[in-house]
C-alpha positions in Angstrom: -2.6 -25.2 -8.3 -3.4 -24.9 -4.6 -4.4 -21.9 -2.7 -1.5 -19.4 -2.7 0.7 -21.7 -4.8 2.6 -19.3 -7.0 5.1 -20.4 -9.6 5.8 -17.1 -11.2 9.3 -16.3 -12.6 11.1 -13.1 -13.5 9.5 -13.2 -16.9 6.1 -14.6 -17.9 6.6 -17.8 -19.9 4.7 -19.0 -23.0 2.2 -21.0 -20.9 1.2 -17.9 -19.0 0.6 -16.0 -22.2 -1.4 -18.8 -23.6 -3.5 -19.0 -20.4 -4.6 -15.4 -20.9 -4.8 -15.7 -24.7 -2.0 -13.2 -25.3 0.3 -12.8 -28.3 3.5 -10.8 -28.4 6.8 -10.3 -26.6 6.5 -9.3 -22.9 8.0 -5.8 -22.3 9.2 -5.0 -18.7 7.3 -2.0 -17.3 9.0 0.7 -15.3 8.1 0.6 -11.6 6.1 -2.2 -10.1 9.3 -3.5 -8.4 10.5 -4.7 -11.8 7.9 -7.4 -11.9 5.2 -6.1 -14.2 5.2 -6.9 -17.9 3.2 -5.5 -20.8 2.0 -7.8 -23.5 -0.1 -5.9 -26.0 -2.7 -4.0 -23.9 -2.5 -6.4 -20.9 -0.2 -6.1 -17.8 1.0 -9.4 -16.3 2.4 -9.4 -12.8 3.1 -12.1 -10.1 0.6 -12.7 -7.3 2.1 -13.5 -3.9 -1.1 -14.0 -2.0 -3.7 -16.7 -1.7 -6.2 -17.6 -4.4 -9.1 -16.6 -2.1 -7.6 -13.1 -1.5 -7.1 -12.8 -5.3 -10.8 -13.7 -5.9 -11.9 -11.1 -3.3 -9.7 -8.4 -4.8 -11.0 -9.1 -8.3 -14.6 -8.6 -7.0 -13.7 -5.3 -5.3 -11.9 -3.9 -8.3 -14.6 -4.9 -10.7 -17.1 -3.0 -8.5 -14.9 0.1 -8.7 -14.5 0.0 -12.4 -16.2 2.7 -14.5 -16.0 5.5 -11.9 -15.3 9.0 -13.2 -13.3 10.2 -10.2 -10.6 7.4 -10.2 -9.4 4.5 -12.2 -8.4 1.0 -11.1 -6.6 -1.9 -12.7 -9.4 -4.2 -13.6 -8.3 -7.9 -13.5 -8.8 -10.2 -16.4 -9.6 -13.9 -16.4 -7.7 -16.7 -18.1 -9.4 -18.5 -21.0 -10.8 -21.1 -18.5 -12.2 -18.4 -16.1 -9.4 -18.3 -13.5 -7.9 -15.2 -12.0 -4.4 -16.4 -12.1 -2.2 -18.9 -14.0 1.2 -20.2 -12.8 1.2 -17.5 -10.2 0.6 -14.6 -12.7 -2.3 -12.2 -12.9 -3.5 -10.0 -15.7 -5.2 -6.6 -16.0 -5.9 -4.3 -18.8 -3.2 -1.6 -19.4 -4.1 2.0 -18.5 -1.8 5.0 -19.0 -0.3 6.8 -16.0 3.0 7.4 -14.2 4.2 8.0 -10.7 5.0 11.7 -10.2 7.4 12.5 -7.3 6.2 15.1 -4.9 2.5 14.7 -5.6 1.8 13.4 -2.1 -1.3 15.5 -1.5 -2.7 14.5 -4.8 -2.1 10.9 -3.9 -3.9 11.4 -0.6 -6.8 13.0 -2.4 -7.1 10.1 -4.7 -7.0 7.8 -1.7 -9.8 9.7 0.0 -12.0 9.2 -3.1 -11.1 5.5 -3.1 -11.9 5.1 0.5 -15.2 6.9 0.1 -16.1 4.3 -2.6 -15.0 1.5 -0.3 -16.8 2.6 2.8 -19.5 0.0 2.6 -17.2 -3.0 1.8 -17.3 -5.6 4.5 -14.1 -6.7 6.2 -12.5 -9.7 4.4 -11.8 -12.6 6.7 -8.2 -13.1 5.4 -7.0 -9.8 6.8 -7.0 -11.3 10.3 -4.9 -14.3 9.3 -2.1 -12.7 7.3 1.4 -13.1 8.7 3.5 -11.1 6.3 5.8 -8.4 7.7 3.5 -5.6 6.7 0.5 -7.1 8.5 2.6 -7.8 11.6 3.9 -4.2 11.7 0.3 -2.9 11.2 -0.9 -4.8 14.2 2.0 -3.6 16.3 1.2 0.0 15.4 -2.4 -0.6 16.5 -1.7 -2.4 19.8 -2.9 -5.8 18.4 0.6 -7.3 18.9 3.1 -6.6 21.7 5.7 -4.0 20.9 8.2 -5.8 23.1 8.7 -8.4 20.4 10.2 -5.6 18.2 12.5 -3.8 20.6 15.1 -3.5 17.9 13.0 -1.3 15.6 14.1 2.3 15.6 12.5 5.0 17.8 9.6 2.7 19.0 9.9 3.8 22.6 9.5 7.5 21.8 6.7 6.9 19.3 4.7 4.7 21.6 5.1 7.1 24.5 3.6 9.9 22.4 0.5 8.0 21.3 -3.0 8.8 22.5 -6.3 7.0 21.6 -8.0 7.9 18.3 -11.6 7.5 17.5 -11.6 7.1 13.7 -13.9 4.4 12.3 -12.1 1.5 10.6 -13.0 0.4 7.1 -11.3 -1.1 4.1 -8.4 1.1 3.0 -5.4 0.9 0.6 -2.5 1.0 3.0 0.3 1.6 0.5 -0.8 4.5 -1.7 2.5 6.3 -2.0 3.9 4.7 -5.1 0.6 3.2 -6.3 -1.3 6.2 -7.6 -0.4 7.1 -11.2 -1.2 10.3 -13.0 -2.0 11.1 -16.6 -3.2 14.5 -18.1 -6.9 14.5 -18.7 -7.6 11.3 -16.9 -8.6 10.5 -13.3 -5.8 9.1 -11.1 -5.1 5.4 -11.6 -4.8 3.4 -8.3 -2.9 0.1 -8.5 -1.7 -2.7 -6.3 -4.5 -2.6 -3.7 -3.0 -3.3 -0.3 -6.0 -4.0 1.9 -6.1 -3.1 5.6 -8.9 -2.5 8.0 -8.1 0.9 9.5 -9.4 4.5 9.6 -8.8 6.2 6.3 -6.7 8.9 8.0 -4.1 6.2 8.7 -3.7 5.5 5.0 -3.2 9.2 4.4 -0.6 9.3 7.3 1.3 6.5 5.7 1.8 8.7 2.6 3.1 11.6 4.7 5.4 9.2 6.6 6.8 7.9 3.3 7.2 11.4 2.1 9.2 12.4 5.2 11.3 9.3 5.6 11.9 8.1 2.1 11.2 10.8 -0.4 12.9 13.9 1.0 9.8 16.0 1.9 10.2 18.9 4.3 8.2 19.4 7.5 5.8 21.6 5.6 4.3 18.5 3.9 2.4 17.9 7.1 0.8 21.3 7.4 -2.3 20.7 5.1 -3.2 17.6 7.1 -3.3 19.5 10.4 -6.8 20.6 9.7 -7.6 17.2 11.2 -6.6 17.6 14.9 -5.9 13.9 15.4 -3.7 13.6 12.4 -0.4 13.6 14.4 -1.7 10.5 16.2 -2.2 8.7 12.9 1.2 9.8 11.7 2.8 8.3 14.9 1.1 5.0 14.0 2.3 5.3 10.4 5.9 5.8 11.5 5.6 2.8 13.8 4.2 0.8 10.9 7.1 1.6 8.6 9.8 1.3 11.3 8.6 -2.2 12.4 8.3 -3.3 8.8 11.9 -2.1 8.1 13.1 -3.9 11.2 11.4 -7.2 10.2 12.8 -6.9 6.7 16.4 -6.0 7.8 16.7 -7.1 11.5 20.5 -6.6 11.7 20.6 -3.1 10.2 21.9 -0.4 12.6 22.4 3.1 11.4 24.1 6.1 13.1 21.7 8.9 13.9 23.2 11.1 11.2 22.2 8.6 8.5 18.9 7.6 10.1 16.0 8.7 7.8 13.4 8.3 10.6 15.1 10.7 13.0 13.8 14.1 11.7 10.3 12.7 11.0 10.1 11.2 14.5 11.2 14.5 16.1 8.6 16.4 14.1 5.6 14.2 14.8 6.4 14.0 18.5 6.4 17.8 18.7 3.2 17.9 16.7 1.6 15.3 19.0 2.6 17.2 22.1 1.0 20.5 20.8 -2.2 18.9 19.6 -3.2 17.3 22.9 
């Protein structure tokens, strides 16, 4: 199969199980966008990226394995030494579940992850990705013109409130919110690494943006993060990131203000940005 050539289906077929030397009936796992399957002690899930990105990710996760402050899903090879088969990847199963409302614990796990990733070099493929999340990320950081996304909600207000930030970019997990799993007595399990090259505070801000916009958090969720004076600026960029992603995914969606989940979060962060100058 060529680079990035995925042929995964809704359920892993017998050829996939054979490639990873697995026996048993695949069981659909909760979460994971309904795409992850458990076979014995192995999790199978589709891979949508390129083969080179998968090989890079396998190296990073293998280097993180064995830490006592966090867990990662360590990838497994096929019987012939490949990281994927028919568009499917495998990792060993580890217990854990997403716990709603644990946003600050998610951020703390992310901070430990980012400390561990601080010396990782920037992978070349980050600059060539063209998926909607990568485009939205570049818009949020002035690497693509905002004018191309005028239909995204609240962009004018958010961009007007932005000021420069001086955080140092490094490898971060840019989608932590639903991808940190908890289990009593075990370190948090971090799954589905979504690599970006940004200051770690941006990854934390995405968690707070998700909490405010999508998960029903009140304004007080921001308070612990305000020990970092520049945090409102990262939160502005996180809201731009999510708003542009939503617009690219659903370009014709128009919502009245009363039903707009971004409105209270945008009002809040603009007020915070104004008072933190």
